[in-house]
PAZAPA-4460 file (N, C-alpha, C; in steps of 0.05 Angstrom, whole numbers, plus 32768, in hexadecimal, padded with zeros to 4 digits):
% residues 191
    n_x    n_y    n_z   ca_x   ca_y   ca_z    c_x    c_y    c_z   seq   type   mol
   874B   84B2   8317   8759   84B1   82FE   8745   84B6   82E8     1      M     A
   8749   84CB   82D9   8737   84D2   82C3   873E   84C3   82AA     2      A     A
   8729   84BC   829B   872E   84AE   8282   871F   84BE   826C     3      S     A
   872B   84BD   8254   871E   84CB   823E   8707   84BA   8234     4      A     A
   86F0   84C6   8231   86D9   84B8   8227   86D2   84C3   820C     5      V     A
   86CD   84B0   81F9   86C6   84B7   81DE   86A8   84BE   81DF     6      D     A
   86A0   84D7   81D9   8684   84DF   81DA   8672   84D0   81C8     7      P     A
   867D   84C2   81B4   866D   84B3   81A1   8665   8498   81AD     8      S     A
   8673   848F   81C2   866C   8474   81CD   8651   8475   81D9     9      Q     A
   8642   8460   81D2   8626   845E   81DC   8613   846F   81CC    10      G     A
   861C   847E   81B9   860A   848F   81AA   8602   8484   8190    11      S     A
   860D   846C   8189   8606   8460   816F   8617   846B   8159    12      G     A
   862A   847D   815F   863B   8488   814B   8656   8478   814B    13      Q     A
   8664   847A   8134   867E   846C   8133   8691   847B   8145    14      A     A
   86A3   846C   8153   86B7   8479   8164   86CA   848B   8154    15      P     A
   86D5   849F   8161   86E8   84B1   8154   8704   84AA   815D    16      T     A
   8717   84AE   814B   8734   84AA   8151   873E   84C4   815E    17      L     A
   8756   84C2   816B   8761   84DB   8177   8764   84F1   8162    18      P     A
   8768   84EB   8149   876B   84FF   8134   8751   850C   812D    19      S     A
   873B   8502   8137   8720   850D   8131   8713   84FE   811A    20      G     A
   8721   84EB   810D   8715   84DC   80F7   8702   84C7   8102    21      Q     A
   86ED   84C2   80F4   86DA   84AD   80FC   86E5   8492   80F5    22      V     A
   86E4   8480   8108   86EE   8465   8104   86D6   8453   80FA    23      Q     A
   86D9   8447   80E3   86C5   8435   80D8   86CF   8419   80DB    24      M     A
   86C8   840C   80F1   86D3   83F1   80F7   86CD   83DD   80E1    25      A     A
   86B5   83DD   80D7   86AE   83C8   80C3   86B3   83D1   80A7    26      G     A
   86B8   83EA   80A1   86BA   83F4   8086   86D0   83E6   8076    27      A     A
   86E9   83E4   8080   86FE   83D8   8071   86F8   83BA   806A    28      P     A
   86EB   83AD   807D   86E5   8390   8079   86CF   838C   8066    29      R     A
   86BE   83A0   8061   86A8   839D   804E   86B2   8395   8033    30      R     A
   86C8   83A1   802A   86D3   839B   800F   86DE   837E   800F    31      L     A
   86EA   8376   8025   86F4   835B   8028   86DD   8347   8025    32      F     A
   86C8   834C   8035   86B1   833A   8035   86A3   833A   801A    33      V     A
   869F   8351   800E   8692   8353   7FF4   86A2   8345   7FDE    34      L     A
   86BC   8349   7FDD   86CD   833B   7FCA   86CC   831D   7FCD    35      A     A
   86CD   8314   7FE6   86CC   82F7   7FEB   86B0   82EC   7FE3    36      A     A
   869B   82F9   7FEB   8680   82EF   7FE4   867B   82EE   7FC6    37      L     A
   8682   8304   7FB8   867E   8304   7F9B   868E   82EE   7F8E    38      V     A
   86A7   82EA   7F97   86B7   82D5   7F8C   86AA   82B9   7F90    39      T     A
   86A1   82B4   7FA8   8695   829A   7FAE   867C   8296   7F9D    40      V     A
   866B   82AA   7F9B   8652   82A8   7F8C   8658   82A3   7F6E    41      V     A
   866A   82B4   7F62   8671   82B0   7F46   867D   8295   7F41    42      L     A
   868F   828D   7F53   869C   8273   7F50   8688   825C   7F51    43      D     A
   8676   825D   7F64   8662   8247   7F67   864F   8247   7F4E    44      L     A
   8646   825E   7F46   8634   825F   7F2F   8641   8254   7F16    45      I     A
   865A   825D   7F11   8668   8253   7EF9   866E   8235   7EFA    46      T     A
   8673   822B   7F12   8679   820E   7F14   865F   81FE   7F10    47      K     A
   8649   8208   7F1B   862F   81F9   7F16   8628   81F9   7EF9    48      L     A
   862C   8210   7EEB   8626   8211   7ECE   8639   81FE   7EBF    49      I     A
   8653   81FE   7EC7   8666   81EC   7EB9   865E   81CF   7EBD    50      A     A
   8656   81C7   7ED5   864E   81AC   7EDA   8635   81A5   7ECA    51      E     A
   8622   81B7   7EC8   8609   81B2   7EBA   860D   81B0   7E9C    52      A     A
   861F   81BF   7E91   8622   81C1   7E74   8639   81B2   7E68    53      T     A
   864E   81AD   7E78   8666   81A1   7E6D   866A   8183   7E74    54      L     A
   8658   8179   7E84   865C   815E   7E8F   865F   8149   7E79    55      L     A
   864F   814B   7E64   864F   8136   7E4F   865C   813F   7E35    56      R     A
   866E   8153   7E37   867C   815D   7E1F   869A   815A   7E24    57      T     A
   86A9   8157   7E0E   86C6   8156   7E11   86D2   8172   7E15    58      P     A
   86C2   8186   7E11   86CB   81A2   7E14   86BE   81B3   7DFF    59      G     A
   86BD   81CD   7E05   86B2   81E0   7DF2   86C7   81F5   7DEB    60      V     A
   86CD   81F7   7DD1   86E1   820B   7DC9   86D4   8227   7DCA    61      A     A
   86E0   8239   7DD8   86D7   8255   7DDA   86E7   8266   7DC7    62      V     A
   8701   8263   7DC8   8713   8271   7DB5   8725   825C   7DAA    63      I     A
   871B   824D   7D97   872B   8237   7D8A   8735   8224   7D9F    64      G     A
   874E   821B   7D9A   875B   8209   7DAD   8767   8218   7DC5    65      D     A
   876A   8232   7DC2   8778   8242   7DD7   8768   8244   7DF1    66      W     A
   874D   8247   7DF0   873D   824A   7E08   8724   8238   7E05    67      F     A
   8722   8225   7E17   870C   8212   7E16   86FF   820F   7E32    68      Q     A
   86E6   8206   7E32   86D8   81FF   7E4A   86D8   81E1   7E4C    69      L     A
   86E4   81D6   7E60   86E7   81B9   7E63   86E5   81B2   7E81    70      R     A
   86D2   81A1   7E87   86CC   8199   7EA3   86E1   8185   7EAD    71      L     A
   86EE   818C   7EC4   8701   817B   7ED1   86FC   817D   7EEF    72      V     A
   86FE   8166   7EFC   86FC   8166   7F19   8718   8162   7F24    73      Y     A
   8720   8174   7F35   873B   8173   7F41   873A   816C   7F5E    74      N     A
   8741   8153   7F65   873F   814B   7F82   8757   8156   7F92    75      P     A
   876B   8161   7F85   8783   816A   7F92   8782   8189   7F96    76      G     A
   8799   8194   7F96   879B   81B2   7F99   87A3   81BE   7F7E    77      A     A
   87AD   81D5   7F7E   87B5   81E3   7F66   87C7   81D1   7F55    78      A     A
   87C2   81D1   7F3B   87D2   81C2   7F27   87D1   81A4   7F2C    79      F     A
   87BC   819B   7F39   87B8   817E   7F3E   87C9   8172   7F53    80      G     A
   87D4   8183   7F65   87E5   8179   7F7B   87D5   8166   7F8D    81      L     A
   87DF   814E   7F92   87D2   813B   7FA4   87E5   8135   7FBB    82      H     A
   87D9   812F   7FD3   87E9   8126   7FEA   87DE   810C   7FF5    83      V     A
   87D5   80FB   7FE3   87CB   80E1   7FEB   87AD   80DF   7FED    84      G     A
   87A4   80CA   7FFA   8787   80C5   7FFB   8777   80D9   800B    85      P     A
   8784   80E9   801B   8776   80FD   802C   8779   8119   8021    86      Y     A
   8780   811B   8007   8784   8136   7FFB   876B   8148   7FFF    87      S     A
   8754   813D   7FFB   873B   814D   7FFD   873A   815B   8018    88      R     A
   873F   814C   802E   873B   8157   8049   8754   8168   8051    89      W     A
   876B   8161   8048   8783   8171   804E   877F   818D   8041    90      I     A
   8777   818D   8028   8774   81A7   801A   875B   81B6   8025    91      F     A
   8747   81A8   802F   8730   81B4   803C   873A   81C4   8054    92      F     A
   874A   81B7   8065   8754   81C4   807D   8766   81DC   8076    93      V     A
   8777   81D8   8063   8789   81EE   805A   8779   8206   8051    94      V     A
   8765   8201   8040   8754   8217   8036   8744   8224   804D    95      A     A
   873A   8215   805F   872B   8220   8076   873D   8232   8087    96      L     A
   8755   8228   808D   8768   8239   809C   876F   8252   808D    97      V     A
   8773   824F   8073   877A   8267   8062   8764   827C   8063    98      A     A
   874B   8274   8062   8735   8287   8063   8735   8296   807E    99      V     A
   873A   8288   8094   873A   8295   80AE   8752   82A7   80B1   100      F     A
   876A   829F   80A7   8782   82AF   80A8   877E   82C9   8097   101      V     A
   8772   82C6   8080   876D   82DD   806E   8759   82F0   807B   102      L     A
   8745   82E6   8088   8732   82F7   8096   873F   8307   80AD   103      A     A
   8751   82FA   80BB   8760   8307   80D1   8773   831C   80C5   104      R     A
   8780   8316   80AE   8791   8329   80A1   8781   8342   8099   105      M     A
   8769   833D   808F   8757   8353   8087   8752   8365   809F   106      S     A
   874C   8359   80B6   8746   8369   80CE   875E   8379   80D8   107      G     A
   8776   836E   80D4   878E   837C   80DE   879B   838E   80C9   108      S     A
   8791   838E   80B0   879D   839E   809B   8796   83BB   809F   109      S     A
   87A6   83CD   8094   87A0   83EA   8096   8784   83F0   808B   110      P     A
   8775   8400   809A   8759   8406   8093   8756   8413   8078   111      A     A
   8769   8423   8070   8767   8432   8057   8771   8422   803F   112      A     A
   877C   840A   8043   8787   83FB   802D   8772   83E9   8021   113      D     A
   8761   83F6   8010   874B   83E8   8003   8755   83D3   7FEF   114      R     A
   876C   83D9   7FE3   8778   83C6   7FD0   877F   83AC   7FDE   115      F     A
   878A   83AE   7FF6   8790   8396   8005   8777   8387   800E   116      R     A
   8762   8396   8016   8749   8389   801D   873E   8379   8005   117      Q     A
   873F   8385   7FEE   8735   8378   7FD6   8746   835F   7FD0   118      L     A
   8760   8361   7FD2   8772   834B   7FCD   876C   8334   7FE0   119      A     A
   876A   833A   7FF9   8765   8325   800E   874A   8318   8009   120      L     A
   8736   8329   8001   871B   831E   7FFC   871B   830B   7FE4   121      G     A
   872A   8312   7FCF   872B   8301   7FB7   8738   82E6   7FBE   122      L     A
   874E   82E6   7FCD   875B   82CD   7FD5   8749   82BD   7FE7   123      V     A
   873D   82CA   7FFA   872B   82BB   800D   8713   82B0   7FFE   124      A     A
   8707   82BF   7FEC   86F0   82B6   7FDD   86F7   829F   7FCB   125      G     A
   870F   82A0   7FBE   8718   828A   7FAD   871D   8271   7FBE   126      G     A
   872A   8274   7FD4   872E   825D   7FE6   8714   8251   7FEF   127      A     A
   8701   8262   7FF7   86E7   8259   8000   86D8   824B   7FE9   128      A     A
   86DA   8255   7FD1   86CC   8249   7FBA   86D6   822D   7FB5   129      G     A
   86F0   8228   7FB6   86FA   820D   7FB2   86F5   81FC   7FCB   130      N     A
   86F4   8208   7FE2   86ED   81FA   7FFB   86D0   81EF   7FF9   131      L     A
   86BE   81FF   7FEE   86A2   81F5   7FEB   86A1   81DD   7FD9   132      I     A
   86B1   81DD   7FC3   86B2   81C5   7FB2   86BB   81AC   7FC0   133      D     A
   86CF   81AF   7FD2   86D9   8198   7FE0   86C4   818D   7FF3   134      R     A
   86B2   819E   7FFD   869D   8195   800F   8686   8188   7FFE   135      V     A
   867F   8194   7FE8   8667   818A   7FD9   866C   8172   7FC8   136      R     A
   8686   816C   7FC2   868A   8155   7FB0   86A5   8147   7FB6   137      S     A
   86A4   812D   7FB7   86BD   811E   7FBB   86CD   811D   7FA2   138      A     A
   86C1   8124   7F8B   86D0   8124   7F71   86E5   8139   7F71   139      R     A
   86E2   814E   7F80   86F6   8163   7F81   86EB   817E   7F78   140      G     A
   86FE   8191   7F75   86F7   81AC   7F6C   86F0   81AC   7F4F   141      V     A
   86DB   81BB   7F48   86D3   81BD   7F2C   86E5   81D2   7F1E   142      V     A
   86F3   81C9   7F09   8703   81DA   7EF8   86F7   81D8   7EDC   143      D     A
   86F7   81EF   7ECD   86EB   81EE   7EB3   86F7   8201   7E9E   144      F     A
   870A   8212   7EA6   8716   8225   7E94   8731   8219   7E8B   145      L     A
   8733   8214   7E71   874A   8206   7E65   8757   8218   7E50   146      D     A
   8770   8220   7E54   877E   8230   7E41   8799   8223   7E39   147      V     A
   87A1   8227   7E20   87BA   821C   7E17   87B9   821A   7DF8   148      G     A
   87CF   820F   7DEE   87D1   820A   7DD1   87D9   81ED   7DCE   149      I     A
   87C7   81DE   7DC0   87CC   81C2   7DBB   87D0   81B3   7DD5   150      G     A
   87E7   81A4   7DD7   87ED   8195   7DEF   87F8   81A6   7E06   151      A     A
   8800   81BF   7DFF   880B   81D1   7E14   87F4   81E0   7E21   152      L     A
   87EA   81D5   7E37   87D3   81E0   7E44   87D9   81E7   7E61   153      R     A
   87CD   81FD   7E6A   87CF   8205   7E86   87BC   81F2   7E96   154      W     A
   87C2   81EC   7EAF   87AE   81DB   7EBE   8793   81E9   7EBE   155      P     A
   877E   81D9   7EBB   8762   81E3   7EBA   875D   81F1   7ED5   156      T     A
   874E   8207   7ED4   8749   8217   7EEC   872D   8222   7EED   157      F     A
   8726   8232   7F01   870B   823C   7F05   870C   8259   7F0F   158      N     A
   86F5   8265   7F14   86F3   8281   7F1D   8701   8284   7F38   159      V     A
   86FF   8271   7F4A   870C   8273   7F64   872A   8274   7F61   160      A     A
   8735   8264   7F4E   8752   8265   7F49   875B   8280   7F3F   161      D     A
   874B   828C   7F2D   8751   82A7   7F23   8751   82BB   7F39   162      I     A
   873E   82B9   7F4B   873C   82CC   7F62   8754   82C9   7F74   163      A     A
   875C   82B0   7F7A   8773   82AB   7F8B   878C   82B6   7F7F   164      V     A
   8790   82B1   7F65   87A8   82BB   7F57   87A9   82D9   7F56   165      S     A
   8793   82E6   7F4D   8792   8303   7F4B   8795   8310   7F67   166      C     A
   8787   8304   7F7B   8788   830F   7F96   87A4   830C   7FA2   167      G     A
   87B2   82F6   7F9D   87CD   82F2   7FA7   87E0   8306   7F9A   168      A     A
   87DD   830B   7F81   87EE   831F   7F73   87E9   833B   7F7F   169      I     A
   87CF   8342   7F82   87C7   835C   7F8E   87D2   835E   7FAA   170      A     A
   87D0   8349   7FBA   87DA   8349   7FD6   87F8   834E   7FD6   171      L     A
   8807   8341   7FC4   8824   8345   7FC3   882A   8362   7FBC   172      A     A
   881B   836E   7FA9   881F   838A   7FA2   8819   839C   7FBA   173      I     A
   8803   8396   7FC8   87FB   83A7   7FDF   8811   83A6   7FF5   174      S     A
   881B   838E   7FFA   8830   838B   800F   884A   8399   8006   175      L     A
   8850   8397   7FEC   8868   83A4   7FE1   8866   83C2   7FE4   176      W     A
   884E   83CD   7FDD   8849   83EA   7FDF   884C   83F3   7FFC   177      R     A
   8842   83E3   800F   8844   83EA   802B   8862   83EB   8034   178      E     A
   8871   83D7   802C   888D   83D6   8032   889C   83EE   8026   179      D     A
   8895   83F6   800D   88A1   840D   8000   889B   8426   800F   180      A     A
   8882   8429   8018   887A   8441   8027   8889   8442   8042   181      R     A
   888B   842B   804F   8899   842A   8069   88B6   8431   8065   182      R     A
   88C3   8426   8051   88E0   842C   804C   88E4   8449   8045   183      A     A
   88D1   8455   8036   88D3   8471   802F   88D0   8483   8048   184      E     A
   88BD   847B   805A   88B9   848B   8072   88D1   8489   8085   185      A     A
   88DE   8472   8086   88F6   846E   8097   890E   847C   808C   186      E     A
   890F   8480   8072   8926   848E   8066   8925   84AC   8067   187      S     A
   890D   84B7   806E   890A   84D4   8070   8916   84DC   808B   188      V     A
   8929   84EF   808C   8935   84F7   80A5   8920   8506   80B7   189      P     A
   8921   84FF   80D0   890E   850D   80E3   8918   8529   80E7   190      A     A
   8905   853B   80E9   890F   8556   80EF   88FC   8569   80E7   191      G     A
***
């Protein structure tokens, strides 16, 4: 029984697809990893700066009352959600599982969908950034960005939260675009 052998195997070259295109196994994931790492590094640096400079202040007005820097430790999840005395560890496990699921999604996503790789990387990086806070401090996740007008304030947040929110929106757009392309392809008559 004869089998087709890819001449690039064992030669140090990337394998080729039946169409003749070169398959770059790690290339799509590079954007995922880069987005996640940049998010984690920026998140950690900004949190360390916030802790060092805002610890003994009631807050710093950046743009009047509308945008302030104010240090808050959040032992719960988004918007201060708590699930009892074990919140720290429950949210630690949830974030850890999320990072692994997002990494698997990255590996199974279409190779050419760089937008999806970026989206997944942002969400994973944000989850990992807040995960690091849960490990390094029992006080909770460091939040320091405070926006609002007077008593009407959005819950204080951080760079990781921004990455998760932007990445989730981008992921929803990417999935919607894929569904739209699939529906369009199915509606074209074969022939």
